[in-house]
N, C-alpha and C positions, 0 to 999 in steps of 0.2 A: 560555702560558708554555712555552718550549722549553728543555730542559736540553741544552746543546750539548756532549756528551761522555758517555762511559759512566760509570755509577756502580754501586757494589755495593748501596747502599740510600739512601733519602732519609729523613733524620732527621725525627722528628715535629715538632720546632720549626724545621726548616730553612726551606724555601721555601713550605710549606703556608700559613702565615698571610698571605703576600703575595697568595695566590690568592683572589679574592673569589667569592662565590656566582655560579654561572653560568660561571665561568672554566674553562679547559681547560689541561691540562698534557700534554706528550709527553716521555718520558724513555727512555733506553736503559739497561737493567739488564744488566750484564756477568755472564756465566757462563763463565769461562775465555775462550777466543777468540771465543765467540759472544755475541750480544746478544739481549735480549728487549725489543722496543719496546712500551711500555705507554702507552696513552692514558687520561687521567683527566678526570673532570668533577666539579666541586665543587658541592654543593648544601647545604641545611640539614642533611641527614642524613649528611654527610661526603663522601668522595671515592669515586666509583664508577670502577673501573678495568677496562680490558679489554686483553688482549694483542692486538696488531695484527699483528706479523710477527716473524720471527727473522732480521734482517740480519747479514751479515758483510762486512767491508771491510778494506782495508789499514791497517797501523799508520801513525799520523801521524808525520811526520818531526820530529826535534828533541825528542821526548819520551823520557825514560829508559826503558829496557827492563830487565827482570830477567835476570840471568845464569842460564843453564841448564847443568847438567852433562850432557855427552854421553857415553854409554858406548860 
């Protein structure tokens, strides 16, 4: 399963039940402008996750951006 877009967190009841044992998940967890790519593997014991890399990229066109006050 690939989550296509950055998230702040993945809720416990969100997409986890859809992932069967032996399944894998890749997700970008946003931390400000930076992302932490996490790869997970589901087993009988839960999901084992490891940080893969810290990518950065351009903002996607057409998505709303927050206004910032410039001093």
